[in-house]
N, C-alpha and C positions, 0 to 999 in steps of 0.2 A: 759087511757084517758089524763094523765097528759100531754104527747106530743101533742096531739091534741088541748088541751085547750091553752098550751102555743103558739101554732103556730096560733091559732085563736087571742090570744091577741095580737100578734105582727105580725099580717098578712102583714103589710108594710114591715117589715124587712124580712119575708119569701119570699115575692115577689121580693124584691131587691135581696136577696140571690139566687133565682131561676134564674133571668136574669144574674146575674153574672156567674153563673154555665154554662148557655147556651152559653153565649159569650165566655167564657174561653174555653169550650169543642169544639166550632166550630174553634176558633183560633188554639188550640192545634191540632185538626184533621188535620188542613191544613198544620201544620208545623212539627209534629212528623215524625220522620224517618221511611221509609217503605222499607222493604226488604224481601227477600224470606225466609231465615232461620234464627232462633234465634242464638245469639252468645253462642256457646257451646265450653267449654275449654275441650279437650280431654287430660287426664294426660299421655301422651305418648311422650318420646323424642328418635329421631333416632340418632345414630352416624354411618356415613357410610365412610369407608376409602378404597381408591382404591390402590392396589399395582400390576402394570400390570406384568403379565406374572408367578406370584406365584401360586403354587398348593394349593387347599383347606387346607392340613394339614400345609402348611407353613403360610397360611393366619391365621390359628386358633392359631399357636404358637407365630407367630411374631407380629401378629396385635390385634386379637380379645382378647386374654388372657390378655395382658398388659393393655388394655383399661378397661376390666371388673374389674381386680384387683384394679385399681384406683377409678372407679365410685360405686363400691359396698359399699364404707365408707359412701356415701351420705345418709341422715336421709330421712325417708318417701318413700323409694323404696319399691314397693310391689313385682315386678318381674322383672327379667332381662332375656331377650331372645336374642340369638345371631345366626347368620347364616354366616357360612363361604364358599364361593363358589370361583371358579378360579379367581382370581385377584380382588375380593370384600370381604370387612368384613362389615356386618350390624349388629348393636347392638340395640336392642330396650328397653328401659327403661320405665317400667309402675310405676307411683306413685300412692299413696293413693289420693282419691277425694278431701281430705280437704288440699292437698299440693298446695301452689301457685305455677303456672306453670312457672311464671316469674323468681321467686327464684330457682326453681329447674332447669330451662334452664341455668341460670348462674353458678350454682354451677357444673352442668355436663360439662359446657365450661371449667370451671377452672381446672376440673379434667382430662379433655382430653388434655388440654394445658401441664399438668404435664406428661401425658402418652406418649406425643409426643417424649420426650427425649429417650425412649425406643424403639421406632419404626424405622424401617430401614429407611435409608436416601433416598432410591429410591421410598418409598411410598409417595403418594400425601397427601395433607393436609386433615386431617379428616374433615367431614362436620357434623356439629350438627344442626338438624333441629327439630321443634316442628310440630305437625298436626294442622292445622288452617283451619277450614271450611270457614272461611271468604277470603281465598286465591283462592276459586275456581271462575272461571270466570263467570260474570253475562251475558255476551253475547260474541259471537265469530263473527268478521268481516272477511269474506272471499273476497279476492281479486283475480280475474282472468283477463287476458288480452291477447291481440293478440300478444304483443311484448314479449321480452325474460323475462325469470325469474329473471335474473341478474338485468334488469332495474326495474322490478316489485319489487324486494327486496328494492331498494332505495326508492321507492314510499312508500312501507310499513313502512321503517324505519321513513321517513319524517312525515306519519300518525301517527305512534306511538309516536313521539315526541309531536305532536300536541295533541293527546288524553291525554298524561301524564301531559299536562299543566292544566288540569281540577282539581280542588281541591280536588273532591270526588273520583278521580281515584288513586288506589295505584300503579299499574303498568300495562304496556301492554307488553304481551308475543309474540314475533313473531315465528310462526311454519311454517315450511316447505319452509324456504328460502334458497337460495344458498349464502354460505360464500365465499368471495374472500380469496385467499391466493397465495403467491409466492413459487413456487415449484423449488428447485435446484435440478436437476437430475443429479448425479455425474456419469462419465465414469470411472470405476474402472481401466480399462488399461491405459487410458490417465493420471489417478492420479498416478499410480505406475511409469509410464514413467517419471514423472517430480519429482518422489520422494517426493510426498506430501501425507497427510493424510487427513482423514475427519475433524480431530480436527483443522488443519490449515485453511479449509474454514469455520468451525464454528467460529473460533477465529477471522478471518478477517471480516466476517459479522457483529460480535457483536462489534468489534472495530469501524467499519466504519458507523454503525447505532447508533449513539448516540449524544446526545447534551451535551456539555461541558459549564458549567458556568465559566466565566472569571473574575468575581468580578465586580468592578465598577471603573469609572473614573471620576474626578472632573474636569470639565471645567469651569472656572469663577465660577458663582454662581450655575450652573447646575450639576446634578449628572446622568451620563449614566450607565446602566448596560450593561456589555459585556458578550456575551456567543458565543460559536462556534456552529453553526447550522450544525450538521453533518448527519442528518437523511435522509435516502432514500426515495425519493419522487416517484421514478419510476422504475419498474423492470428492465428498460434497464441500469440503473446505476450498477446494480450488475454485469452484463457481463464485466463492464470496470474496477472492482476492481483488483488490482494487488496482486497475492499471494505470489510470490517469484521472485527473479531476478538472476537466476544462470548464471554466465558469463556475467553479464550485460543485459541479455535478459529478458524482463519482462513475466512473466506467468500470463495470465489473467484468471479470473473464467471462461470466455467462452471457453478457451482452454481445460478445464477439465470437464465441466458441461453444461447443457442446462437449460436456465432459462425460466421458463413458468409461465405465469400469469394466473392461473386457479382457481379451487375452492375446497374447502375442501370436504372431504366425508361427505356425507349428514348424520346428525344424526336424523333428522325428514322429514316426509312427510305429505303433506296435499292433500285431494282430496275432492271434492264435487259433487254430483249427484243432480241435481235439478229435482225433480219429478213434481212439480206443481208451478204454479206462480200466484201471486196475481193481479188482474186487478185494474183499478182505482176505480171501484165501490165496492171494498173489497172482490168481490168473487174470488174463487180459480179455476184455469183452470189447469186440469191435462195434461201433456205433453205426447206424444206419445213415444214408445221405441226409435225411432231414434232421437228425439229432447231431450230425457233425457240422455245426455252423461255426462261421468265422467270427470270433469276438474281438471287440475293440478291447484292448488291455493296456495296462501300464506294467512295463518289465523293469526289474532290478537285476542289473548285472552285478554279480557278487565276484570281487577279485580278492586272491589270497595273497599274503605276504610271502615273499621268496624264502624257501626253506621251512615253512610250516607244514604241519601234517595236514594232508587234504581230508583224511577220514575225521580226524578230531574237529576240523574247521566245518564239515558238512554236518556232523552231529550237533555242533553248537548253534548252527543256523536253523536246523530243525527244531531244536529246544526252543529258540526265540520265537519262530513260527507257532508252536503249540501253545506258547504262553502270551502271545500278542493278541490284545483285546481289539480284533476286527469287527467292524459294525456288521449288522445283520445283512445277509444277502451279498457278502463277499465271497469271492471264488478264488482259490489259491491253486496254481498248477507249476510245478517245477519242470524245467526242461533243461537238457544239456548238463545234466549232473555228472561230472567227470569221477566223482568219487565212487560212483557205482562200477565204473570201468576199473578204476584201482582196486576196489574190493574184490572184484571177480578175479583180477590177475593174482592177487594175494592168496585167495582161496586156491586157485590153480597151483601155484607155488607150494602151498601146505599139502594139497593132495598128492603133488607129484613127490615130494619129499617121502610121504608116508608110503605110497604105491611102490616108489623105487626101492626104498628100503625092503619092504615085504617081498618083492620079487627077487632082489639080490640075495637076501637070506635063504630064500626058498631054493633058489637054483644051488647055491653053495652048499646048502645043507645037505641036498641030495648028492653031490659029488665029493665034498671035502669034509662033511661031518659038522657037528654042532659047534665046535670050538673055533674053527677056522671060518665058518660062517658068521659066527657072532663078531668076531674081530674085524672081519671086512665089512660087515653090515654097519658097523660103528662108524666107518669112515664116511658115510654119506651124510649123515645129519651133522657129524662133527665139521665136515668142510664147510658146510653152510653156515654154522654158528661162527666159525672163524672169519668167513666172508663177512658176516654182519658186523663183527668187531672191526674189520679192516675198513668197511665202508664208513662207519661211524667215526673212526679215528681220522679218516681223510677228509670228513665233512661232506660226504656224498649222501644223497637222498636215495629213497628205495622208489625210483621211477620205473616207467614202462620198459626203458632200455635194459636197466640192470634186472628187473623181473623177468623178462624175456631171456636174458643170457642165463639166468640161474635156472628158469623153467627148462 
């Protein structure tokens, strides 16, 4: 009873403290970051190395084993697993849970840099990655259009740049787009006829497609930077390059090769089938089989920065989509929006607080009277407000684990 007597003796202070907790809890609830998943560190690091054309046995002896020999000296490693397939080496390093993943990542990268001196020169740069759940997209923006995918790709790139300007967006990955490239298709017979090689063409393209700095020039009190701008701006310029001049007659690239402004081989495809649409009143209308066509789209995966509010991020993305100047005939569909799930859980939490408060007060009012019911009823929202203050102080976010525990 000492606590009760102390509270009665200092009832004004208790009342002021209660008001502070309520106001602070409400402000914290409105500002605390809300996201789908809690921040979880998985103590695994993956080293991937590509060696095109090598057999699994060569990959193991030339790539996997040198990397394993270097990284096994790192402290805190629980297990090392490796897979050697045709052209690809994958090494998975699992650390003890108490090891800092940032320190482990840096140590593994240093060891891989040492191992690179033992790898074949034809092997690509080893990629060191960690598993980060925060890098999963919070939503996918799908773009479909009546015009070509090449033009839609330009629109998607411009939109991705706009979305990445949002401070809470980590990056935007474009999937299913066509990448432009210049293809120089060499005629072997013509190449032999002019006594030329592939190396001659490659060397000429490398020489002509460069910018050369020329220092600086002082004119009166001004200083001018000088450079030779030699980058190729249009594919037609490649056809005019001179490979050789036997007997004083120039041999152009167009004489031994065909220059095509085409597309790279696609590494990703994106398709979308719309089965139902949302009407203005919020109802969903299911489409018929004829209307539910599979559309070729370009998808933009939006990734949020760790600790940022997913609801604010989703609103910023929707604001950019509403103000972006899309060409006529562009169709936008958003899928996998995790903010909707978080918003639903937040509303459920608010409804449970209100309904729980009403039910408890109603029951206690019937048995204990108005005063006791009021005092006990205050404990429910007050405990929630204190929880929000504690979460914010400890740096926690309001994710689905905490929301379910509160609900």
